[in-house]
C-alpha atoms as a printed R data frame, in Angstrom:
    type eleno elety resid chain resno       x      y       z
1   ATOM     1    CA   MET     A     1   3.099 16.454 -11.581
2   ATOM     2    CA   ILE     A     2   4.389 12.898 -11.364
3   ATOM     3    CA   PHE     A     3   0.924 11.618 -12.280
4   ATOM     4    CA   ALA     A     4   0.754 13.967 -15.274
5   ATOM     5    CA   ILE     A     5   4.161 13.222 -16.762
6   ATOM     6    CA   TYR     A     6   5.109  9.697 -15.655
7   ATOM     7    CA   PRO     A     7   3.568  7.005 -17.861
8   ATOM     8    CA   LEU     A     8   1.577  4.249 -16.185
9   ATOM     9    CA   ASN     A     9   2.358  1.438 -18.606
10  ATOM    10    CA   GLY     A    10   1.541 -1.578 -16.451
11  ATOM    11    CA   ASP     A    11   5.033 -2.599 -15.371
12  ATOM    12    CA   ALA     A    12   6.048 -2.854 -11.734
13  ATOM    13    CA   SER     A    13   8.198  0.274 -11.690
14  ATOM    14    CA   SER     A    14   5.325  2.512 -12.781
15  ATOM    15    CA   TYR     A    15   3.158  1.182  -9.955
16  ATOM    16    CA   VAL     A    16   5.973  1.745  -7.442
17  ATOM    17    CA   VAL     A    17   6.301  5.354  -8.639
18  ATOM    18    CA   ALA     A    18   2.520  5.856  -8.461
19  ATOM    19    CA   TYR     A    19   2.263  4.442  -4.923
20  ATOM    20    CA   ALA     A    20   5.292  6.468  -3.789
21  ATOM    21    CA   ALA     A    21   3.680  9.630  -5.190
22  ATOM    22    CA   ILE     A    22   0.431  8.877  -3.331
23  ATOM    23    CA   ILE     A    23   2.359  8.371  -0.083
24  ATOM    24    CA   VAL     A    24   4.265 11.650  -0.520
25  ATOM    25    CA   LEU     A    25   0.987 13.408  -1.346
26  ATOM    26    CA   GLY     A    26  -0.620 12.040   1.832
27  ATOM    27    CA   ILE     A    27   2.322 13.108   3.965
28  ATOM    28    CA   SER     A    28   2.274 16.601   2.489
29  ATOM    29    CA   PHE     A    29  -1.473 16.916   3.085
30  ATOM    30    CA   SER     A    30  -0.812 15.980   6.725
31  ATOM    31    CA   LEU     A    31   2.005 18.492   7.153
32  ATOM    32    CA   VAL     A    32   0.026 21.492   5.895
33  ATOM    33    CA   PRO     A    33  -2.473 21.490   8.800
34  ATOM    34    CA   ALA     A    34   0.324 20.584  11.205
35  ATOM    35    CA   ALA     A    35   2.072 23.821  10.232
36  ATOM    36    CA   LEU     A    36  -1.033 25.953   9.738
37  ATOM    37    CA   TRP     A    37  -3.062 25.418  12.914
38  ATOM    38    CA   PRO     A    38  -0.310 26.259  15.451
39  ATOM    39    CA   SER     A    39   0.431 29.546  13.671
40  ATOM    40    CA   VAL     A    40  -3.127 30.869  14.049
41  ATOM    41    CA   PRO     A    41  -2.760 31.941  17.719
42  ATOM    42    CA   LYS     A    42   0.307 33.969  16.746
43  ATOM    43    CA   LEU     A    43  -1.577 35.853  14.054
44  ATOM    44    CA   VAL     A    44  -4.967 36.385  15.716
45  ATOM    45    CA   GLU     A    45  -5.960 37.898  19.056
46  ATOM    46    CA   ASN     A    46  -7.235 35.385  21.612
47  ATOM    47    CA   ARG     A    47 -10.743 36.835  21.593
48  ATOM    48    CA   TYR     A    48 -11.032 36.137  17.833
49  ATOM    49    CA   LEU     A    49  -9.345 32.733  17.881
50  ATOM    50    CA   GLY     A    50 -12.519 30.644  17.584
51  ATOM    51    CA   SER     A    51 -13.758 32.789  14.713
52  ATOM    52    CA   ALA     A    52 -10.384 32.517  12.962
53  ATOM    53    CA   TYR     A    53 -10.460 28.724  13.137
54  ATOM    54    CA   SER     A    54 -14.053 28.669  11.879
55  ATOM    55    CA   VAL     A    55 -13.134 30.898   8.909
56  ATOM    56    CA   ILE     A    56 -10.257 28.540   8.069
57  ATOM    57    CA   PHE     A    57 -12.615 25.531   8.184
58  ATOM    58    CA   TRP     A    58 -15.146 27.473   6.105
59  ATOM    59    CA   ILE     A    59 -12.575 28.275   3.401
60  ATOM    60    CA   GLN     A    60 -11.342 24.673   3.362
61  ATOM    61    CA   ASN     A    61 -14.890 23.384   2.956
62  ATOM    62    CA   ILE     A    62 -15.509 25.802   0.091
63  ATOM    63    CA   GLY     A    63 -12.414 24.331  -1.548
64  ATOM    64    CA   LEU     A    64 -13.671 20.795  -0.949
65  ATOM    65    CA   TRP     A    65 -16.952 21.792  -2.610
66  ATOM    66    CA   LEU     A    66 -15.599 23.912  -5.461
67  ATOM    67    CA   PHE     A    67 -12.469 22.141  -6.678
68  ATOM    68    CA   PRO     A    68 -14.039 18.809  -7.675
69  ATOM    69    CA   MET     A    69 -16.480 20.764  -9.856
70  ATOM    70    CA   LEU     A    70 -13.676 22.905 -11.274
71  ATOM    71    CA   ILE     A    71 -11.549 19.865 -12.047
72  ATOM    72    CA   GLY     A    72 -14.550 18.202 -13.696
73  ATOM    73    CA   LYS     A    73 -15.068 21.259 -15.929
74  ATOM    74    CA   VAL     A    74 -11.364 21.338 -16.863
75  ATOM    75    CA   LEU     A    75 -11.457 17.591 -17.552
76  ATOM    76    CA   ASP     A    76 -14.531 17.939 -19.766
77  ATOM    77    CA   ASN     A    77 -13.108 20.932 -21.637
78  ATOM    78    CA   SER     A    78  -9.780 19.190 -22.248
79  ATOM    79    CA   ASN     A    79 -11.483 15.981 -23.483
80  ATOM    80    CA   PRO     A    80 -14.364 17.137 -25.708
81  ATOM    81    CA   GLN     A    81 -14.342 13.967 -27.830
82  ATOM    82    CA   ILE     A    82 -15.022 11.795 -24.783
83  ATOM    83    CA   VAL     A    83 -17.757 14.125 -23.528
84  ATOM    84    CA   GLN     A    84 -19.381 14.032 -26.977
85  ATOM    85    CA   GLY     A    85 -19.045 10.243 -27.121
86  ATOM    86    CA   LEU     A    86 -20.747  9.928 -23.747
87  ATOM    87    CA   ALA     A    87 -23.506 12.302 -24.832
88  ATOM    88    CA   ASP     A    88 -24.304 10.444 -28.040
89  ATOM    89    CA   GLY     A    89 -23.844  6.978 -26.514
90  ATOM    90    CA   THR     A    90 -20.880  5.823 -28.603
91  ATOM    91    CA   ILE     A    91 -18.656  5.575 -25.530
92  ATOM    92    CA   THR     A    92 -19.571  3.783 -22.311
93  ATOM    93    CA   PRO     A    93 -18.854  5.437 -18.932
94  ATOM    94    CA   GLU     A    94 -16.445  2.603 -18.104
95  ATOM    95    CA   TYR     A    95 -14.441  3.219 -21.273
96  ATOM    96    CA   ALA     A    96 -14.533  6.981 -20.745
97  ATOM    97    CA   ALA     A    97 -13.176  6.656 -17.194
98  ATOM    98    CA   VAL     A    98  -9.976  5.049 -18.459
99  ATOM    99    CA   SER     A    99  -9.734  7.180 -21.615
100 ATOM   100    CA   TYR     A   100  -9.653 10.694 -20.175
101 ATOM   101    CA   ASP     A   101  -6.435 12.669 -20.451
102 ATOM   102    CA   TYR     A   102  -5.946 13.952 -16.906
103 ATOM   103    CA   THR     A   103  -2.962 16.188 -17.742
104 ATOM   104    CA   ALA     A   104  -4.863 19.507 -17.677
105 ATOM   105    CA   PRO     A   105  -6.486 18.942 -14.238
106 ATOM   106    CA   LEU     A   106  -3.153 17.821 -12.809
107 ATOM   107    CA   VAL     A   107  -1.428 20.908 -14.225
108 ATOM   108    CA   LEU     A   108  -4.179 23.010 -12.606
109 ATOM   109    CA   LEU     A   109  -3.456 21.383  -9.250
110 ATOM   110    CA   ALA     A   110   0.296 21.813  -9.760
111 ATOM   111    CA   SER     A   111  -0.257 25.520 -10.438
112 ATOM   112    CA   LEU     A   112  -2.028 25.732  -7.077
113 ATOM   113    CA   VAL     A   113   1.059 24.191  -5.483
114 ATOM   114    CA   VAL     A   114   3.240 26.853  -7.126
115 ATOM   115    CA   ALA     A   115   0.880 29.579  -5.878
116 ATOM   116    CA   ALA     A   116   0.969 28.107  -2.353
117 ATOM   117    CA   LEU     A   117   4.756 27.970  -2.468
118 ATOM   118    CA   PHE     A   118   4.871 31.637  -3.503
119 ATOM   119    CA   ILE     A   119   2.460 32.599  -0.708
120 ATOM   120    CA   GLY     A   120   4.556 30.582   1.763
121 ATOM   121    CA   PHE     A   121   7.699 32.497   0.797
122 ATOM   122    CA   LEU     A   122   5.765 35.753   1.000
123 ATOM   123    CA   LEU     A   123   4.611 34.786   4.500
124 ATOM   124    CA   LYS     A   124   8.233 34.128   5.481
125 ATOM   125    CA   VAL     A   125   9.199 37.619   4.276
126 ATOM   126    CA   VAL     A   126   6.341 39.251   6.198
127 ATOM   127    CA   ASP     A   127   7.198 37.188   9.289
128 ATOM   128    CA   LYS     A   128  10.823 38.290   9.138
129 ATOM   129    CA   LYS     A   129   9.876 41.929   8.567
130 ATOM   130    CA   LYS     A   130   7.258 42.129  11.341
131 ATOM   131    CA   GLY     A   131   8.911 39.719  13.775
132 ATOM   132    CA   ILE     A   132   5.798 37.593  14.355
133 ATOM   133    CA   GLY     A   133   7.853 34.498  15.168
134 ATOM   134    CA   LEU     A   134   6.019 31.878  13.121
135 ATOM   135    CA   ASP     A   135   9.103 29.634  13.216
136 ATOM   136    CA   GLU     A   136   9.351 29.827  17.002
137 ATOM   137    CA   PRO     A   137   7.537 27.458  19.375
138 ATOM   138    CA   ASN     A   138   4.215 28.621  20.806
139 ATOM   139    CA   VAL     A   139   5.096 27.572  24.354
140 ATOM   140    CA   LYS     A   140   8.463 28.678  25.654
141 ATOM   141    CA   GLN     A   141  10.252 26.971  28.537
142 ATOM   142    CA   ALA     A   142  10.763 29.228  31.559
């Protein structure tokens, strides 16, 4: 949401905020797989483990294929004047690239974060109720 609400006005502080947000985003994208992959053996029987990992990769690849198209549609629908200008040739692609209002696609992505946070809390509740032990280490010292 920082990219959607914080103005990039060319001064040094706005670039510091933008770079800090990119770094935090990269760290968070690294932590998700670090938490997800070790929990799979606790949730799936060993004989289905390879299939479970392949389904996870499959779903991630569908997301990598689908979400750029979805974001492009949201961007086009939230900026019809730029799309029309590109279609009739009154706006160049270079001008359009810096003229789009990216707020709607960023709000879409932020809503996915809220949904993931809700699902994470739901997973914690299910883990506590069923005693799966997702917060415990996979290998225990004897």
